[in-house]
Structure formats: structure tokens, C-alpha cells
VEXNUBA-614279 format. One record per residue: x, y, z of N, C-alpha, C, O in turn; residue number from 1; residue in one letter. Coordinates in nm, 2 decimals. Layout:
N
n_x->X	n_y->Y	n_z->Z	ca_x->X	ca_y->Y	ca_z->Z	c_x->X	c_y->Y	c_z->Z	o_x->X	o_y->Y	o_z->Z	num->NUM	residu->A
...
This chain:
69
n_x->-1.03	n_y->0.87	n_z->0.16	ca_x->-0.95	ca_y->0.84	ca_z->0.11	c_x->-0.84	c_y->0.94	c_z->0.17	o_x->-0.86	o_y->1.06	o_z->0.20	num->1	residu->M
n_x->-0.70	n_y->0.89	n_z->0.19	ca_x->-0.59	ca_y->1.01	ca_z->0.19	c_x->-0.48	c_y->1.01	c_z->0.02	o_x->-0.41	o_y->0.92	o_z->-0.02	num->2	residu->R
n_x->-0.51	n_y->1.17	n_z->-0.04	ca_x->-0.45	ca_y->1.17	ca_z->-0.10	c_x->-0.27	c_y->1.11	c_z->-0.06	o_x->-0.21	o_y->1.10	o_z->0.04	num->3	residu->P
n_x->-0.24	n_y->1.07	n_z->-0.18	ca_x->-0.10	ca_y->1.02	ca_z->-0.22	c_x->0.01	c_y->1.10	c_z->-0.25	o_x->0.02	o_y->1.05	o_z->-0.36	num->4	residu->V
n_x->0.09	n_y->1.17	n_z->-0.23	ca_x->0.19	ca_y->1.27	ca_z->-0.26	c_x->0.30	c_y->1.27	c_z->-0.29	o_x->0.36	o_y->1.28	o_z->-0.18	num->5	residu->I
n_x->0.40	n_y->1.27	n_z->-0.42	ca_x->0.49	ca_y->1.26	ca_z->-0.42	c_x->0.55	c_y->1.35	c_z->-0.40	o_x->0.51	o_y->1.45	o_z->-0.46	num->6	residu->G
n_x->0.67	n_y->1.38	n_z->-0.31	ca_x->0.78	ca_y->1.49	ca_z->-0.33	c_x->0.93	c_y->1.46	c_z->-0.36	o_x->0.98	o_y->1.38	o_z->-0.29	num->7	residu->I
n_x->0.98	n_y->1.51	n_z->-0.44	ca_x->1.16	ca_y->1.43	ca_z->-0.50	c_x->1.20	c_y->1.47	c_z->-0.44	o_x->1.15	o_y->1.54	o_z->-0.35	num->8	residu->S
n_x->1.36	n_y->1.43	n_z->-0.46	ca_x->1.46	ca_y->1.42	ca_z->-0.34	c_x->1.55	c_y->1.49	c_z->-0.39	o_x->1.53	o_y->1.58	o_z->-0.47	num->9	residu->S
n_x->1.67	n_y->1.44	n_z->-0.35	ca_x->1.84	ca_y->1.52	ca_z->-0.44	c_x->1.89	c_y->1.45	c_z->-0.37	o_x->1.86	o_y->1.41	o_z->-0.26	num->10	residu->Y
n_x->2.01	n_y->1.41	n_z->-0.45	ca_x->2.14	ca_y->1.31	ca_z->-0.37	c_x->2.24	c_y->1.42	c_z->-0.33	o_x->2.29	o_y->1.51	o_z->-0.41	num->11	residu->G
n_x->2.27	n_y->1.38	n_z->-0.16	ca_x->2.37	ca_y->1.44	ca_z->-0.13	c_x->2.49	c_y->1.38	c_z->-0.07	o_x->2.45	o_y->1.27	o_z->-0.03	num->12	residu->E
n_x->2.64	n_y->1.38	n_z->-0.05	ca_x->2.75	ca_y->1.32	ca_z->0.04	c_x->2.67	c_y->1.33	c_z->0.23	o_x->2.67	o_y->1.44	o_z->0.28	num->13	residu->Q
n_x->2.62	n_y->1.22	n_z->0.30	ca_x->2.58	ca_y->1.24	ca_z->0.45	c_x->2.69	c_y->1.13	c_z->0.48	o_x->2.73	o_y->1.02	o_z->0.45	num->14	residu->A
n_x->2.72	n_y->1.25	n_z->0.55	ca_x->2.81	ca_y->1.19	ca_z->0.71	c_x->2.72	c_y->1.19	c_z->0.84	o_x->2.64	o_y->1.28	o_z->0.88	num->15	residu->R
n_x->2.74	n_y->1.08	n_z->0.89	ca_x->2.72	ca_y->1.07	ca_z->1.08	c_x->2.72	c_y->0.98	c_z->1.05	o_x->2.69	o_y->0.91	o_z->0.95	num->16	residu->W
n_x->2.83	n_y->0.98	n_z->1.27	ca_x->2.88	ca_y->0.79	ca_z->1.31	c_x->2.94	c_y->0.76	c_z->1.16	o_x->2.97	o_y->0.82	o_z->1.05	num->17	residu->G
n_x->2.95	n_y->0.64	n_z->1.23	ca_x->3.07	ca_y->0.61	ca_z->1.08	c_x->3.08	c_y->0.61	c_z->1.00	o_x->3.18	o_y->0.55	o_z->0.97	num->18	residu->A
n_x->2.98	n_y->0.65	n_z->0.88	ca_x->2.96	ca_y->0.64	ca_z->0.79	c_x->2.92	c_y->0.82	c_z->0.72	o_x->2.88	o_y->0.92	o_z->0.77	num->19	residu->W
n_x->2.96	n_y->0.75	n_z->0.57	ca_x->3.02	ca_y->0.86	ca_z->0.45	c_x->3.01	c_y->0.85	c_z->0.37	o_x->3.08	o_y->0.82	o_z->0.29	num->20	residu->D
n_x->2.88	n_y->0.87	n_z->0.37	ca_x->2.81	ca_y->0.74	ca_z->0.18	c_x->2.71	c_y->0.91	c_z->0.11	o_x->2.68	o_y->1.01	o_z->0.17	num->21	residu->V
n_x->2.70	n_y->0.89	n_z->-0.02	ca_x->2.57	ca_y->0.93	ca_z->-0.12	c_x->2.43	c_y->0.85	c_z->-0.04	o_x->2.38	o_y->0.74	o_z->-0.04	num->22	residu->P
n_x->2.40	n_y->0.96	n_z->0.00	ca_x->2.26	ca_y->0.92	ca_z->0.05	c_x->2.11	c_y->1.04	c_z->-0.03	o_x->2.10	o_y->1.17	o_z->-0.02	num->23	residu->A
n_x->2.06	n_y->0.99	n_z->-0.08	ca_x->1.91	ca_y->1.05	ca_z->-0.07	c_x->1.83	c_y->1.09	c_z->0.01	o_x->1.77	o_y->1.01	o_z->0.09	num->24	residu->V
n_x->1.81	n_y->1.23	n_z->0.01	ca_x->1.75	ca_y->1.36	ca_z->0.14	c_x->1.64	c_y->1.42	c_z->0.08	o_x->1.61	o_y->1.41	o_z->-0.03	num->25	residu->V
n_x->1.60	n_y->1.46	n_z->0.16	ca_x->1.48	ca_y->1.56	ca_z->0.17	c_x->1.48	c_y->1.61	c_z->0.32	o_x->1.52	o_y->1.56	o_z->0.42	num->26	residu->L
n_x->1.40	n_y->1.78	n_z->0.29	ca_x->1.43	ca_y->1.81	ca_z->0.46	c_x->1.29	c_y->1.77	c_z->0.52	o_x->1.25	o_y->1.68	o_z->0.45	num->27	residu->H
n_x->1.25	n_y->1.79	n_z->0.57	ca_x->1.17	ca_y->1.65	ca_z->0.72	c_x->1.04	c_y->1.77	c_z->0.68	o_x->0.92	o_y->1.75	o_z->0.65	num->28	residu->R
n_x->1.13	n_y->1.94	n_z->0.71	ca_x->0.99	ca_y->1.99	ca_z->0.71	c_x->0.89	c_y->2.00	c_z->0.60	o_x->0.80	o_y->2.08	o_z->0.62	num->29	residu->A
n_x->0.89	n_y->1.95	n_z->0.48	ca_x->0.80	ca_y->1.94	ca_z->0.40	c_x->0.66	c_y->1.75	c_z->0.37	o_x->0.55	o_y->1.71	o_z->0.33	num->30	residu->Y
n_x->0.76	n_y->1.72	n_z->0.42	ca_x->0.71	ca_y->1.54	ca_z->0.47	c_x->0.58	c_y->1.61	c_z->0.56	o_x->0.46	o_y->1.60	o_z->0.51	num->31	residu->V
n_x->0.62	n_y->1.68	n_z->0.71	ca_x->0.57	ca_y->1.66	ca_z->0.79	c_x->0.42	c_y->1.77	c_z->0.80	o_x->0.32	o_y->1.77	o_z->0.88	num->32	residu->D
n_x->0.47	n_y->1.87	n_z->0.65	ca_x->0.34	ca_y->2.00	ca_z->0.66	c_x->0.23	c_y->1.90	c_z->0.59	o_x->0.11	o_y->1.90	o_z->0.63	num->33	residu->K
n_x->0.28	n_y->1.84	n_z->0.50	ca_x->0.19	ca_y->1.77	ca_z->0.43	c_x->0.11	c_y->1.62	c_z->0.50	o_x->0.00	o_y->1.58	o_z->0.48	num->34	residu->L
n_x->0.18	n_y->1.58	n_z->0.55	ca_x->0.11	ca_y->1.50	ca_z->0.66	c_x->-0.01	c_y->1.61	c_z->0.76	o_x->-0.13	o_y->1.59	o_z->0.78	num->35	residu->E
n_x->0.06	n_y->1.71	n_z->0.81	ca_x->-0.06	ca_y->1.76	ca_z->0.87	c_x->-0.17	c_y->1.80	c_z->0.79	o_x->-0.28	o_y->1.83	o_z->0.84	num->36	residu->R
n_x->-0.14	n_y->1.79	n_z->0.65	ca_x->-0.24	ca_y->1.83	ca_z->0.55	c_x->-0.36	c_y->1.73	c_z->0.58	o_x->-0.48	o_y->1.76	o_z->0.59	num->37	residu->A
n_x->-0.30	n_y->1.63	n_z->0.59	ca_x->-0.38	ca_y->1.46	ca_z->0.54	c_x->-0.31	c_y->1.39	c_z->0.42	o_x->-0.38	o_y->1.31	o_z->0.35	num->38	residu->G
n_x->-0.21	n_y->1.41	n_z->0.40	ca_x->-0.15	ca_y->1.34	ca_z->0.31	c_x->-0.10	c_y->1.20	c_z->0.33	o_x->-0.05	o_y->1.19	o_z->0.44	num->39	residu->A
n_x->-0.09	n_y->1.09	n_z->0.25	ca_x->0.05	ca_y->1.02	ca_z->0.22	c_x->0.12	c_y->1.05	c_z->0.15	o_x->0.08	o_y->1.08	o_z->0.03	num->40	residu->A
n_x->0.26	n_y->1.07	n_z->0.19	ca_x->0.35	ca_y->1.11	ca_z->0.17	c_x->0.48	c_y->1.03	c_z->0.10	o_x->0.56	o_y->0.98	o_z->0.18	num->41	residu->V
n_x->0.51	n_y->1.02	n_z->-0.02	ca_x->0.60	ca_y->0.91	ca_z->-0.11	c_x->0.77	c_y->1.00	c_z->-0.10	o_x->0.75	o_y->1.12	o_z->-0.08	num->42	residu->V
n_x->0.92	n_y->0.97	n_z->-0.10	ca_x->0.97	ca_y->1.02	ca_z->-0.12	c_x->1.02	c_y->1.02	c_z->-0.29	o_x->0.98	o_y->0.91	o_z->-0.32	num->43	residu->M
n_x->1.05	n_y->1.05	n_z->-0.36	ca_x->1.07	ca_y->1.00	ca_z->-0.49	c_x->1.20	c_y->1.04	c_z->-0.50	o_x->1.24	o_y->1.15	o_z->-0.46	num->44	residu->L
n_x->1.31	n_y->0.94	n_z->-0.58	ca_x->1.40	ca_y->0.94	ca_z->-0.58	c_x->1.45	c_y->1.03	c_z->-0.67	o_x->1.37	o_y->1.06	o_z->-0.76	num->45	residu->P
n_x->1.61	n_y->1.11	n_z->-0.68	ca_x->1.62	ca_y->1.16	ca_z->-0.81	c_x->1.70	c_y->1.09	c_z->-0.91	o_x->1.76	o_y->1.16	o_z->-0.99	num->46	residu->P
n_x->1.72	n_y->0.95	n_z->-0.93	ca_x->1.75	ca_y->0.92	ca_z->-1.01	c_x->1.68	c_y->0.76	c_z->-1.03	o_x->1.69	o_y->0.68	o_z->-0.94	num->47	residu->V
n_x->1.61	n_y->0.71	n_z->-1.17	ca_x->1.59	ca_y->0.57	ca_z->-1.17	c_x->1.57	c_y->0.60	c_z->-1.34	o_x->1.60	o_y->0.69	o_z->-1.41	num->48	residu->G
n_x->1.49	n_y->0.43	n_z->-1.37	ca_x->1.48	ca_y->0.44	ca_z->-1.54	c_x->1.36	c_y->0.54	c_z->-1.54	o_x->1.33	o_y->0.62	o_z->-1.45	num->49	residu->D
n_x->1.30	n_y->0.52	n_z->-1.67	ca_x->1.21	ca_y->0.63	ca_z->-1.71	c_x->1.08	c_y->0.53	c_z->-1.69	o_x->0.97	o_y->0.57	o_z->-1.69	num->50	residu->A
n_x->1.13	n_y->0.37	n_z->-1.67	ca_x->0.99	ca_y->0.27	ca_z->-1.66	c_x->0.92	c_y->0.28	c_z->-1.50	o_x->0.80	o_y->0.28	o_z->-1.47	num->51	residu->D
n_x->1.03	n_y->0.29	n_z->-1.40	ca_x->1.02	ca_y->0.31	ca_z->-1.27	c_x->0.97	c_y->0.39	c_z->-1.25	o_x->0.89	o_y->0.37	o_z->-1.15	num->52	residu->S
n_x->0.96	n_y->0.55	n_z->-1.30	ca_x->0.95	ca_y->0.69	ca_z->-1.27	c_x->0.80	c_y->0.65	c_z->-1.34	o_x->0.72	o_y->0.67	o_z->-1.25	num->53	residu->V
n_x->0.73	n_y->0.61	n_z->-1.46	ca_x->0.63	ca_y->0.70	ca_z->-1.43	c_x->0.55	c_y->0.57	c_z->-1.36	o_x->0.47	o_y->0.61	o_z->-1.28	num->54	residu->E
n_x->0.56	n_y->0.41	n_z->-1.38	ca_x->0.52	ca_y->0.38	ca_z->-1.28	c_x->0.50	c_y->0.39	c_z->-1.15	o_x->0.42	o_y->0.31	o_z->-1.10	num->55	residu->A
n_x->0.59	n_y->0.50	n_z->-1.08	ca_x->0.60	ca_y->0.54	ca_z->-0.91	c_x->0.40	c_y->0.64	c_z->-0.98	o_x->0.28	o_y->0.61	o_z->-0.96	num->56	residu->A
n_x->0.48	n_y->0.76	n_z->-1.09	ca_x->0.46	ca_y->0.84	ca_z->-1.08	c_x->0.30	c_y->0.91	c_z->-1.20	o_x->0.25	o_y->1.02	o_z->-1.24	num->57	residu->V
n_x->0.27	n_y->0.72	n_z->-1.19	ca_x->0.08	ca_y->0.70	ca_z->-1.23	c_x->0.02	c_y->0.70	c_z->-1.11	o_x->-0.11	o_y->0.69	o_z->-1.10	num->58	residu->A
n_x->0.11	n_y->0.70	n_z->-0.95	ca_x->-0.02	ca_y->0.62	ca_z->-0.90	c_x->0.03	c_y->0.73	c_z->-0.75	o_x->0.05	o_y->0.70	o_z->-0.63	num->59	residu->R
n_x->0.04	n_y->0.84	n_z->-0.83	ca_x->0.05	ca_y->0.97	ca_z->-0.74	c_x->-0.08	c_y->1.07	c_z->-0.77	o_x->-0.13	o_y->1.07	o_z->-0.88	num->60	residu->L
n_x->-0.13	n_y->1.15	n_z->-0.65	ca_x->-0.20	ca_y->1.19	ca_z->-0.70	c_x->-0.16	c_y->1.36	c_z->-0.75	o_x->-0.21	o_y->1.43	o_z->-0.84	num->61	residu->D
n_x->-0.08	n_y->1.38	n_z->-0.68	ca_x->0.00	ca_y->1.51	ca_z->-0.65	c_x->0.15	c_y->1.48	c_z->-0.71	o_x->0.16	o_y->1.37	o_z->-0.76	num->62	residu->A
n_x->0.24	n_y->1.56	n_z->-0.72	ca_x->0.38	ca_y->1.57	ca_z->-0.70	c_x->0.45	c_y->1.70	c_z->-0.64	o_x->0.41	o_y->1.80	o_z->-0.70	num->63	residu->V
n_x->0.50	n_y->1.72	n_z->-0.57	ca_x->0.59	ca_y->1.83	ca_z->-0.47	c_x->0.73	c_y->1.81	c_z->-0.56	o_x->0.79	o_y->1.70	o_z->-0.56	num->64	residu->V
n_x->0.76	n_y->1.94	n_z->-0.62	ca_x->0.93	ca_y->1.97	ca_z->-0.66	c_x->0.96	c_y->2.04	c_z->-0.56	o_x->0.90	o_y->2.15	o_z->-0.53	num->65	residu->I
n_x->1.09	n_y->1.95	n_z->-0.47	ca_x->1.14	ca_y->2.05	ca_z->-0.33	c_x->1.27	c_y->2.07	c_z->-0.39	o_x->1.33	o_y->2.00	o_z->-0.48	num->66	residu->A
n_x->1.31	n_y->2.21	n_z->-0.31	ca_x->1.41	ca_y->2.24	ca_z->-0.38	c_x->1.54	c_y->2.18	c_z->-0.27	o_x->1.52	o_y->2.13	o_z->-0.16	num->67	residu->G
n_x->1.63	n_y->2.18	n_z->-0.32	ca_x->1.81	ca_y->2.09	ca_z->-0.27	c_x->1.94	c_y->2.18	c_z->-0.21	o_x->2.04	o_y->2.23	o_z->-0.21	num->68	residu->G
n_x->1.91	n_y->2.17	n_z->-0.21	ca_x->2.08	ca_y->2.20	ca_z->-0.14	c_x->2.13	c_y->2.34	c_z->-0.17	o_x->2.24	o_y->2.38	o_z->-0.13	num->69	residu->A
């Protein structure tokens, strides 16, 4: 079974096409490298209530704390 790895993300204003909105982002290289290593990757949002965060993290095998912009 593949390990499930959560990666922290961060909030940024994102602009593309007609959009100019707050977004949750993560550099794609984090996901690509972990998937090549055999992990199933889950992106963790930068905000959330304590119960939601606890429930999500309890299901993970590990967490990667990614850098931000």
C-alpha cells in the first residue's frame, strides 16, 4: 500500500485569464517528487478548524512542511 503524505500549502492571490482571486497554492515539484517516490499525495490547506485539521492529519502517514512564496 502506498503511504499517504500530506503537504502544507499557502495562500496567495492568483491571477490567470479573467480570474484574480485568493487561492491555495503549492509548487508542483513537491507533488511530483513524492509521487515518483511512490506516495499518494494530499495537499493540506493553510486554514481550517482544529477538528478538520486533526481528522485529516490522523489519516496521514507523514507530513511535509513546504516553503511559501
